[in-house]
Every structure is written in structure tokens, then in C-alpha cells.
C-alpha positions in Angstrom: -60.4 -59.0 42.0 -61.9 -55.6 42.8 -60.4 -52.2 42.1 -60.6 -49.4 44.6 -59.3 -45.9 44.5 -57.4 -43.8 47.0 -55.5 -40.6 47.0 -51.7 -41.1 46.8 -51.2 -39.7 50.3 -53.8 -42.0 52.0 -52.1 -44.3 54.4 -51.4 -47.9 53.4 -54.0 -50.3 55.0 -54.1 -54.0 55.3 -55.8 -55.5 52.3 -54.9 -52.6 49.9 -53.4 -55.0 47.5 -51.2 -53.6 44.7 -51.0 -49.9 44.9 -50.7 -48.2 41.4 -50.1 -44.5 41.0 -52.0 -43.3 38.0 -51.0 -39.7 37.7 -49.3 -37.6 35.0 -46.8 -36.0 37.4 -45.1 -37.5 40.4 -46.1 -35.8 43.7 -43.8 -32.9 44.4 -41.5 -32.8 47.4 -42.0 -36.5 48.2 -38.9 -38.5 48.9 -38.7 -41.8 47.0 -38.4 -43.8 50.2 -41.8 -42.4 51.3 -43.7 -43.5 48.2 -46.5 -45.9 49.2 -47.2 -47.3 45.7 -45.7 -50.3 44.0 -45.8 -49.0 40.4 -46.4 -45.7 38.6 -48.0 -45.3 35.2 -47.8 -41.6 34.3 -49.1 -42.4 30.8 -52.4 -43.5 32.3 -52.9 -40.1 33.8 -54.6 -37.3 31.9 -52.8 -35.7 29.0 -50.8 -32.6 29.7 -53.6 -30.5 28.1 -56.4 -32.1 30.1 -54.4 -31.8 33.4 -53.9 -28.1 32.7 -57.6 -27.6 31.9 -58.5 -29.3 35.2 -56.6 -26.7 37.1 -57.6 -23.7 34.9 -54.0 -23.1 33.7 -55.1 -21.9 30.3 -58.4 -20.2 31.0 -61.5 -21.4 32.8 -61.2 -24.5 35.0 -63.2 -27.3 33.6 -65.8 -29.2 35.8 -65.7 -32.8 36.9 -68.2 -34.1 34.2 -66.2 -32.5 31.4 -62.9 -33.7 32.8 -64.3 -37.3 33.3 -65.7 -37.4 29.7 -62.5 -36.2 28.2 -60.3 -38.5 30.3 -62.4 -41.5 29.3 -62.1 -40.5 25.7 -58.3 -40.3 26.0 -58.2 -43.7 27.7 -60.3 -45.2 24.9 -57.9 -43.9 22.4 -59.8 -41.0 20.9 -57.0 -38.6 20.1 -54.4 -40.5 22.1 -54.3 -44.1 21.0 -50.9 -44.9 22.6 -52.4 -44.5 26.0 -55.5 -46.6 25.3 -53.1 -49.4 24.2 -51.0 -49.0 27.3 -54.1 -49.3 29.5 -54.8 -52.7 28.1 -51.4 -54.0 29.2 -51.2 -52.4 32.7 -51.5 -55.8 34.5 -48.4 -57.2 32.9 -46.4 -54.1 33.8 -47.7 -54.2 37.4 -46.7 -57.9 37.7 -43.2 -56.9 36.6 -43.0 -54.2 39.2 -42.6 -51.3 36.7 -41.8 -47.9 38.2 
């Protein structure tokens, strides 16, 4: 089974498979009935601090390579082990239809 990525607002296409929203915050202004994902895992999104750094909310906006490195560190458990553990169990939650 392959994994592909899309933006949350991309239209649903045949063959998409299970659509999982991996984002710290739910998209603003979107009514629940218009959601096009099956499950949402906010804990798999970047930390609040990394999210803020990506948008420059506390100083200079960080670039993609720095963001990518820090996000992967978070997911591996460096400084945020609870999320690394959650990532290992995402399939079981998806199968249960967790929102």
C-alpha cells in the first residue's frame, strides 16, 4: 500500500484511499459536512512551537529544510515522545474511524 500526500482542500478523486488529515489545527471556517477526510490526527502534526516557527509568529520564519528536520525529530520522539508513539499506532486508529 502506497502513501501519497495532498492538501486538505484538494478534491477527492477515485483511488484516493483513506484520507487522513495530519494537521495541528483543523482548517478554519470549514463546515464539518464539507470535510473530505476520514480521520484527523492533530497529534501527528507539528508541535505548537514548530507550527508557529513555520509561520514566523515568534520571529523569523524558518525554511523548509529546518522545518522538515525538526518535524522528523518530533515524530521520532526527540523532545516529544508521545507523538512518536502515536505515529506507530496510526493504522489501528484509522481502521477504527477515529476523528
